[in-house]
Backbone atoms as SQL, in Angstrom:
CREATE TABLE atoms (id INTEGER PRIMARY KEY, chain TEXT, resi INTEGER, resn TEXT, atom TEXT, x REAL, y REAL, z REAL);
INSERT INTO atoms VALUES
  (1, 'A', 1, 'UNK', 'N', 1.665, 5.546, 5.253),
  (2, 'A', 1, 'UNK', 'CA', 2.294, 5.806, 4.177),
  (3, 'A', 1, 'UNK', 'C', 1.849, 5.636, 2.973),
  (4, 'A', 2, 'UNK', 'N', 2.001, 7.113, 2.287),
  (5, 'A', 2, 'UNK', 'CA', 1.381, 6.389, 0.852),
  (6, 'A', 2, 'UNK', 'C', 2.443, 5.628, 0.142),
  (7, 'A', 3, 'UNK', 'N', 2.569, 4.883, -0.719),
  (8, 'A', 3, 'UNK', 'CA', 3.756, 4.760, -1.385),
  (9, 'A', 3, 'UNK', 'C', 3.506, 4.237, -2.456),
  (10, 'A', 4, 'UNK', 'N', 3.779, 4.413, -3.621),
  (11, 'A', 4, 'UNK', 'CA', 3.500, 3.484, -5.016),
  (12, 'A', 4, 'UNK', 'C', 4.328, 2.632, -5.650),
  (13, 'A', 5, 'UNK', 'N', 4.396, 1.586, -6.779),
  (14, 'A', 5, 'UNK', 'CA', 5.241, 0.887, -7.115),
  (15, 'A', 5, 'UNK', 'C', 5.005, 1.296, -8.515),
  (16, 'A', 6, 'UNK', 'N', 5.647, 0.977, -9.560),
  (17, 'A', 6, 'UNK', 'CA', 5.871, 1.050, -10.708),
  (18, 'A', 6, 'UNK', 'C', 6.243, -0.512, -11.660),
  (19, 'A', 7, 'UNK', 'N', 5.383, -0.516, -12.707),
  (20, 'A', 7, 'UNK', 'CA', 5.859, -1.821, -13.496),
  (21, 'A', 7, 'UNK', 'C', 6.538, -1.291, -14.727),
  (22, 'A', 8, 'UNK', 'N', 6.922, -1.170, -15.745),
  (23, 'A', 8, 'UNK', 'CA', 6.442, -1.271, -17.126),
  (24, 'A', 8, 'UNK', 'C', 5.181, 0.205, -16.769),
  (25, 'A', 9, 'UNK', 'N', 4.639, -0.087, -17.998),
  (26, 'A', 9, 'UNK', 'CA', 3.647, 0.772, -17.944),
  (27, 'A', 9, 'UNK', 'C', 2.717, 1.257, -16.872),
  (28, 'A', 10, 'UNK', 'N', 2.559, 0.443, -15.682),
  (29, 'A', 10, 'UNK', 'CA', 1.042, 0.017, -15.020),
  (30, 'A', 10, 'UNK', 'C', 2.344, 0.973, -13.481),
  (31, 'A', 11, 'UNK', 'N', 1.276, 1.603, -12.855),
  (32, 'A', 11, 'UNK', 'CA', 1.848, 2.451, -11.777),
  (33, 'A', 11, 'UNK', 'C', 0.517, 2.238, -10.968),
  (34, 'A', 12, 'UNK', 'N', 0.456, 1.677, -9.676),
  (35, 'A', 12, 'UNK', 'CA', -0.056, 1.651, -8.336),
  (36, 'A', 12, 'UNK', 'C', 0.687, 2.471, -7.629),
  (37, 'A', 13, 'UNK', 'N', -0.932, 3.377, -6.865),
  (38, 'A', 13, 'UNK', 'CA', -0.848, 4.247, -5.297),
  (39, 'A', 13, 'UNK', 'C', -1.808, 3.063, -4.341),
  (40, 'A', 14, 'UNK', 'N', -1.220, 3.044, -3.316),
  (41, 'A', 14, 'UNK', 'CA', -1.277, 2.719, -2.240),
  (42, 'A', 14, 'UNK', 'C', -2.091, 3.698, -1.004),
  (43, 'A', 15, 'UNK', 'N', -2.961, 3.531, 0.408),
  (44, 'A', 15, 'UNK', 'CA', -2.880, 4.126, 1.267),
  (45, 'A', 15, 'UNK', 'C', -3.192, 3.333, 2.408),
  (46, 'A', 16, 'UNK', 'N', -2.477, 3.715, 3.197),
  (47, 'A', 16, 'UNK', 'CA', -3.206, 3.165, 4.310),
  (48, 'A', 16, 'UNK', 'C', -4.668, 3.723, 4.676),
  (49, 'A', 17, 'UNK', 'N', -5.523, 2.892, 4.893),
  (50, 'A', 17, 'UNK', 'CA', -6.548, 3.209, 5.622),
  (51, 'A', 17, 'UNK', 'C', -7.157, 2.994, 7.139),
  (52, 'A', 18, 'UNK', 'N', -8.189, 3.263, 7.555),
  (53, 'A', 18, 'UNK', 'CA', -8.367, 3.530, 8.993),
  (54, 'A', 18, 'UNK', 'C', -8.793, 2.278, 9.505),
  (55, 'A', 19, 'UNK', 'N', -8.388, 1.597, 10.333),
  (56, 'A', 19, 'UNK', 'CA', -9.130, 0.249, 11.174),
  (57, 'A', 19, 'UNK', 'C', -10.565, 0.199, 10.977),
  (58, 'A', 20, 'UNK', 'N', -10.341, -1.300, 9.751),
  (59, 'A', 20, 'UNK', 'CA', -12.223, -1.698, 9.792),
  (60, 'A', 20, 'UNK', 'C', -12.415, -1.371, 8.343),
  (61, 'A', 21, 'UNK', 'N', -11.514, -0.585, 7.330),
  (62, 'A', 21, 'UNK', 'CA', -12.389, -0.185, 5.810),
  (63, 'A', 21, 'UNK', 'C', -12.037, -0.896, 5.334),
  (64, 'A', 22, 'UNK', 'N', -10.875, -1.923, 5.360),
  (65, 'A', 22, 'UNK', 'CA', -10.685, -3.426, 4.868),
  (66, 'A', 22, 'UNK', 'C', -9.884, -2.829, 3.411),
  (67, 'A', 23, 'UNK', 'N', -9.445, -3.859, 2.832),
  (68, 'A', 23, 'UNK', 'CA', -8.818, -3.803, 1.640),
  (69, 'A', 23, 'UNK', 'C', -9.881, -2.794, -0.113),
  (70, 'A', 24, 'UNK', 'N', -10.339, -1.785, 0.203),
  (71, 'A', 24, 'UNK', 'CA', -10.726, -1.017, -0.680),
  (72, 'A', 24, 'UNK', 'C', -10.038, -0.921, -2.575),
  (73, 'A', 25, 'UNK', 'N', -9.312, -1.923, -3.439),
  (74, 'A', 25, 'UNK', 'CA', -9.528, -1.797, -4.492),
  (75, 'A', 25, 'UNK', 'C', -9.951, -2.657, -5.459),
  (76, 'A', 26, 'UNK', 'N', -8.764, -2.655, -6.028),
  (77, 'A', 26, 'UNK', 'CA', -10.006, -3.509, -7.434),
  (78, 'A', 26, 'UNK', 'C', -8.681, -4.641, -7.949),
  (79, 'A', 27, 'UNK', 'N', -9.313, -5.683, -9.208),
  (80, 'A', 27, 'UNK', 'CA', -8.102, -6.197, -9.780),
  (81, 'A', 27, 'UNK', 'C', -7.187, -6.873, -9.102),
  (82, 'A', 28, 'UNK', 'N', -5.644, -7.083, -9.900),
  (83, 'A', 28, 'UNK', 'CA', -4.987, -7.571, -9.405),
  (84, 'A', 28, 'UNK', 'C', -4.151, -7.243, -8.092),
  (85, 'A', 29, 'UNK', 'N', -5.121, -5.809, -7.398),
  (86, 'A', 29, 'UNK', 'CA', -4.033, -4.582, -6.815),
  (87, 'A', 29, 'UNK', 'C', -4.665, -5.458, -5.035),
  (88, 'A', 30, 'UNK', 'N', -6.082, -5.759, -5.627),
  (89, 'A', 30, 'UNK', 'CA', -6.794, -6.191, -4.491),
  (90, 'A', 30, 'UNK', 'C', -7.115, -7.461, -3.965),
  (91, 'A', 31, 'UNK', 'N', -5.961, -8.511, -5.073),
  (92, 'A', 31, 'UNK', 'CA', -5.514, -10.357, -4.549),
  (93, 'A', 31, 'UNK', 'C', -4.586, -10.357, -3.913),
  (94, 'A', 32, 'UNK', 'N', -2.907, -9.584, -4.665),
  (95, 'A', 32, 'UNK', 'CA', -1.683, -9.164, -4.093),
  (96, 'A', 32, 'UNK', 'C', -1.905, -8.280, -2.562),
  (97, 'A', 33, 'UNK', 'N', -2.750, -7.697, -2.069),
  (98, 'A', 33, 'UNK', 'CA', -3.465, -7.179, -0.919),
  (99, 'A', 33, 'UNK', 'C', -3.069, -8.197, 0.017),
  (100, 'A', 34, 'UNK', 'N', -4.600, -8.660, -0.493),
  (101, 'A', 34, 'UNK', 'CA', -4.962, -9.514, 0.232),
  (102, 'A', 34, 'UNK', 'C', -3.988, -10.736, 0.938),
  (103, 'A', 35, 'UNK', 'N', -3.819, -11.104, -0.269),
  (104, 'A', 35, 'UNK', 'CA', -2.458, -12.344, 0.305),
  (105, 'A', 35, 'UNK', 'C', -1.303, -11.650, 0.936),
  (106, 'A', 36, 'UNK', 'N', -0.619, -10.250, 0.799),
  (107, 'A', 36, 'UNK', 'CA', -0.412, -10.005, 1.431),
  (108, 'A', 36, 'UNK', 'C', -0.501, -10.046, 2.780),
  (109, 'A', 37, 'UNK', 'N', -1.669, -10.208, 3.867),
  (110, 'A', 37, 'UNK', 'CA', -1.373, -10.156, 4.878),
  (111, 'A', 37, 'UNK', 'C', -1.633, -8.327, 5.231),
  (112, 'A', 38, 'UNK', 'N', -1.882, -7.128, 3.902),
  (113, 'A', 38, 'UNK', 'CA', -2.720, -5.966, 4.281),
  (114, 'A', 38, 'UNK', 'C', -4.217, -6.017, 5.249),
  (115, 'A', 39, 'UNK', 'N', -4.442, -5.944, 5.781),
  (116, 'A', 39, 'UNK', 'CA', -6.049, -5.326, 6.571),
  (117, 'A', 39, 'UNK', 'C', -6.655, -4.227, 5.458),
  (118, 'A', 40, 'UNK', 'N', -5.984, -2.841, 6.138),
  (119, 'A', 40, 'UNK', 'CA', -6.582, -1.691, 6.223),
  (120, 'A', 40, 'UNK', 'C', -6.010, -0.999, 4.729),
  (121, 'A', 41, 'UNK', 'N', -6.605, -1.286, 3.532),
  (122, 'A', 41, 'UNK', 'CA', -5.733, -0.135, 2.563),
  (123, 'A', 41, 'UNK', 'C', -6.486, 0.498, 1.528),
  (124, 'A', 42, 'UNK', 'N', -6.203, 1.545, 0.354),
  (125, 'A', 42, 'UNK', 'CA', -6.908, 2.037, -0.146),
  (126, 'A', 42, 'UNK', 'C', -5.812, 2.102, -0.940),
  (127, 'A', 43, 'UNK', 'N', -6.326, 1.258, -2.946),
  (128, 'A', 43, 'UNK', 'CA', -5.333, 0.761, -4.120),
  (129, 'A', 43, 'UNK', 'C', -6.029, 1.410, -4.994),
  (130, 'A', 44, 'UNK', 'N', -4.693, 1.903, -5.966),
  (131, 'A', 44, 'UNK', 'CA', -5.449, 2.969, -7.215),
  (132, 'A', 44, 'UNK', 'C', -4.536, 1.874, -7.997),
  (133, 'A', 45, 'UNK', 'N', -5.236, 1.534, -9.771),
  (134, 'A', 45, 'UNK', 'CA', -4.534, 1.601, -10.242),
  (135, 'A', 45, 'UNK', 'C', -4.035, 2.134, -11.293),
  (136, 'A', 46, 'UNK', 'N', -2.909, 2.331, -11.570),
  (137, 'A', 46, 'UNK', 'CA', -2.773, 3.937, -12.656),
  (138, 'A', 46, 'UNK', 'C', -2.159, 3.297, -14.307),
  (139, 'A', 47, 'UNK', 'N', -2.749, 3.881, -15.227),
  (140, 'A', 47, 'UNK', 'CA', -1.469, 3.350, -16.345),
  (141, 'A', 47, 'UNK', 'C', -1.968, 2.236, -17.025),
  (142, 'A', 48, 'UNK', 'N', -1.418, 1.118, -16.762),
  (143, 'A', 48, 'UNK', 'CA', -1.632, -0.115, -17.606),
  (144, 'A', 48, 'UNK', 'C', -2.671, -0.905, -16.958),
  (145, 'A', 49, 'UNK', 'N', -3.966, -1.601, -18.199),
  (146, 'A', 49, 'UNK', 'CA', -4.355, -2.951, -17.765),
  (147, 'A', 49, 'UNK', 'C', -4.315, -3.776, -17.543),
  (148, 'A', 50, 'UNK', 'N', -3.073, -4.236, -17.784),
  (149, 'A', 50, 'UNK', 'CA', -2.091, -5.465, -17.207),
  (150, 'A', 50, 'UNK', 'C', -1.726, -6.018, -16.846),
  (151, 'A', 51, 'UNK', 'N', -2.548, -6.941, -15.935),
  (152, 'A', 51, 'UNK', 'CA', -2.852, -7.658, -14.548),
  (153, 'A', 51, 'UNK', 'C', -1.752, -8.188, -14.044),
  (154, 'A', 52, 'UNK', 'N', -0.853, -8.497, -14.774),
  (155, 'A', 52, 'UNK', 'CA', 0.009, -9.117, -13.976),
  (156, 'A', 52, 'UNK', 'C', 1.371, -7.658, -14.046),
  (157, 'A', 53, 'UNK', 'N', 1.699, -6.732, -14.248),
  (158, 'A', 53, 'UNK', 'CA', 2.015, -5.858, -14.298),
  (159, 'A', 53, 'UNK', 'C', 1.297, -5.164, -13.079),
  (160, 'A', 54, 'UNK', 'N', 0.494, -5.022, -13.160),
  (161, 'A', 54, 'UNK', 'CA', -0.478, -4.451, -12.339),
  (162, 'A', 54, 'UNK', 'C', 0.140, -5.193, -10.614),
  (163, 'A', 55, 'UNK', 'N', 0.250, -6.095, -10.911),
  (164, 'A', 55, 'UNK', 'CA', 0.849, -7.419, -9.781),
  (165, 'A', 55, 'UNK', 'C', 1.497, -6.959, -9.475),
  (166, 'A', 56, 'UNK', 'N', 3.016, -6.570, -10.949),
  (167, 'A', 56, 'UNK', 'CA', 4.023, -6.803, -10.428),
  (168, 'A', 56, 'UNK', 'C', 4.477, -5.328, -9.390),
  (169, 'A', 57, 'UNK', 'N', 3.823, -4.096, -9.882),
  (170, 'A', 57, 'UNK', 'CA', 3.436, -2.631, -9.685),
  (171, 'A', 57, 'UNK', 'C', 2.723, -2.683, -8.134),
  (172, 'A', 58, 'UNK', 'N', 2.400, -3.267, -7.107),
  (173, 'A', 58, 'UNK', 'CA', 1.270, -3.851, -6.135),
  (174, 'A', 58, 'UNK', 'C', 2.681, -4.463, -5.814),
  (175, 'A', 59, 'UNK', 'N', 3.350, -5.039, -5.983),
  (176, 'A', 59, 'UNK', 'CA', 3.728, -5.676, -4.943),
  (177, 'A', 59, 'UNK', 'C', 5.209, -4.627, -4.689),
  (178, 'A', 60, 'UNK', 'N', 6.379, -4.392, -5.508),
  (179, 'A', 60, 'UNK', 'CA', 6.994, -3.049, -5.468),
  (180, 'A', 60, 'UNK', 'C', 6.206, -2.033, -4.548),
  (181, 'A', 61, 'UNK', 'N', 5.154, -1.967, -4.297),
  (182, 'A', 61, 'UNK', 'CA', 4.297, -0.165, -3.632),
  (183, 'A', 61, 'UNK', 'C', 4.395, -1.186, -2.488),
  (184, 'A', 62, 'UNK', 'N', 4.466, -2.149, -1.788),
  (185, 'A', 62, 'UNK', 'CA', 4.127, -2.648, -1.284),
  (186, 'A', 62, 'UNK', 'C', 5.517, -2.925, -0.315),
  (187, 'A', 63, 'UNK', 'N', 6.289, -3.180, -0.686),
  (188, 'A', 63, 'UNK', 'CA', 7.611, -3.385, -0.844),
  (189, 'A', 63, 'UNK', 'C', 8.101, -1.948, 0.676),
  (190, 'A', 64, 'UNK', 'N', 7.113, -0.917, -0.080),
  (191, 'A', 64, 'UNK', 'CA', 8.209, 0.112, 0.260),
  (192, 'A', 64, 'UNK', 'C', 6.789, 1.197, 1.616),
  (193, 'A', 65, 'UNK', 'N', 5.550, 0.114, 1.518),
  (194, 'A', 65, 'UNK', 'CA', 5.120, 0.458, 2.944),
  (195, 'A', 65, 'UNK', 'C', 6.152, 0.486, 4.093),
  (196, 'A', 66, 'UNK', 'N', 5.684, 1.346, 5.065),
  (197, 'A', 66, 'UNK', 'CA', 5.943, 1.184, 6.157),
  (198, 'A', 66, 'UNK', 'C', 5.160, 1.099, 7.506),
  (199, 'A', 67, 'UNK', 'N', 5.028, 0.568, 8.481),
  (200, 'A', 67, 'UNK', 'CA', 4.438, 0.761, 9.784),
  (201, 'A', 67, 'UNK', 'C', 4.796, 1.890, 10.768),
  (202, 'A', 68, 'UNK', 'N', 3.839, 2.587, 11.301),
  (203, 'A', 68, 'UNK', 'CA', 3.600, 3.543, 12.056),
  (204, 'A', 68, 'UNK', 'C', 5.000, 2.920, 13.555),
  (205, 'A', 69, 'UNK', 'N', 4.902, 2.313, 13.392),
  (206, 'A', 69, 'UNK', 'CA', 6.025, 2.436, 15.009),
  (207, 'A', 69, 'UNK', 'C', 7.558, 2.243, 14.515),
  (208, 'A', 70, 'UNK', 'N', 7.477, 2.325, 12.884),
  (209, 'A', 70, 'UNK', 'CA', 9.120, 1.842, 12.705),
  (210, 'A', 70, 'UNK', 'C', 8.957, 3.607, 12.418),
  (211, 'A', 71, 'UNK', 'N', 8.047, 4.474, 11.319),
  (212, 'A', 71, 'UNK', 'CA', 8.731, 6.044, 11.249),
  (213, 'A', 71, 'UNK', 'C', 8.629, 6.910, 13.161),
  (214, 'A', 72, 'UNK', 'N', 7.702, 6.010, 13.522),
  (215, 'A', 72, 'UNK', 'CA', 8.189, 6.649, 15.538),
  (216, 'A', 72, 'UNK', 'C', 9.672, 6.524, 15.550),
  (217, 'A', 73, 'UNK', 'N', 10.161, 5.484, 15.266),
  (218, 'A', 73, 'UNK', 'CA', 11.129, 4.380, 15.986),
  (219, 'A', 73, 'UNK', 'C', 12.750, 5.786, 15.440),
  (220, 'A', 74, 'UNK', 'N', 12.185, 5.779, 14.052),
  (221, 'A', 74, 'UNK', 'CA', 12.878, 6.558, 13.134),
  (222, 'A', 74, 'UNK', 'C', 13.251, 8.103, 14.112),
  (223, 'A', 75, 'UNK', 'N', 11.810, 8.690, 14.487),
  (224, 'A', 75, 'UNK', 'CA', 11.581, 9.856, 14.415),
  (225, 'A', 75, 'UNK', 'C', 11.714, 10.236, 15.923),
  (226, 'A', 76, 'UNK', 'N', 12.451, 9.118, 17.102),
  (227, 'A', 76, 'UNK', 'CA', 12.249, 8.940, 17.957),
  (228, 'A', 76, 'UNK', 'C', 11.984, 9.611, 18.884),
  (229, 'A', 77, 'UNK', 'N', 10.743, 9.377, 18.755),
  (230, 'A', 77, 'UNK', 'CA', 9.084, 9.084, 19.333),
  (231, 'A', 77, 'UNK', 'C', 8.359, 8.891, 19.982),
  (232, 'A', 78, 'UNK', 'N', 7.216, 9.113, 20.964),
  (233, 'A', 78, 'UNK', 'CA', 6.803, 7.478, 21.205),
  (234, 'A', 78, 'UNK', 'C', 5.214, 7.872, 20.224),
  (235, 'A', 79, 'UNK', 'N', 4.833, 6.063, 19.901),
  (236, 'A', 79, 'UNK', 'CA', 3.278, 6.343, 18.677),
  (237, 'A', 79, 'UNK', 'C', 3.037, 7.440, 18.626),
  (238, 'A', 80, 'UNK', 'N', 2.139, 7.526, 19.582),
  (239, 'A', 80, 'UNK', 'CA', 1.111, 8.479, 20.291),
  (240, 'A', 80, 'UNK', 'C', 1.322, 10.107, 19.530),
  (241, 'A', 81, 'UNK', 'N', 2.993, 10.763, 19.809),
  (242, 'A', 81, 'UNK', 'CA', 2.813, 11.600, 18.429),
  (243, 'A', 81, 'UNK', 'C', 2.404, 11.595, 17.661),
  (244, 'A', 82, 'UNK', 'N', 2.742, 10.466, 16.300),
  (245, 'A', 82, 'UNK', 'CA', 2.234, 10.538, 15.527),
  (246, 'A', 82, 'UNK', 'C', 1.044, 11.817, 15.085),
  (247, 'A', 83, 'UNK', 'N', -0.115, 11.469, 15.964),
  (248, 'A', 83, 'UNK', 'CA', -1.220, 11.893, 15.626),
  (249, 'A', 83, 'UNK', 'C', -1.861, 13.286, 15.437),
  (250, 'A', 84, 'UNK', 'N', -0.764, 13.897, 16.439),
  (251, 'A', 84, 'UNK', 'CA', -1.126, 14.803, 17.513),
  (252, 'A', 84, 'UNK', 'C', -0.705, 16.028, 16.117);
């Protein structure tokens, strides 16, 4: 699921990517995602160029991310139904 994080003037947008894509992001967003163990994601820095604020905004966005199995459990359907 798409997630966004804000910290000060820094805004970060994260989206899941297809398996095998890897982390497509720049600067602090890439570093935080790789250290968080995210394997496939697309990231974009919006607003500020401040590396520390972008890193903090990325952390806020990562904390909002959910996995497919969590969404399926909330909806009460099998994971395979999410892609239909």
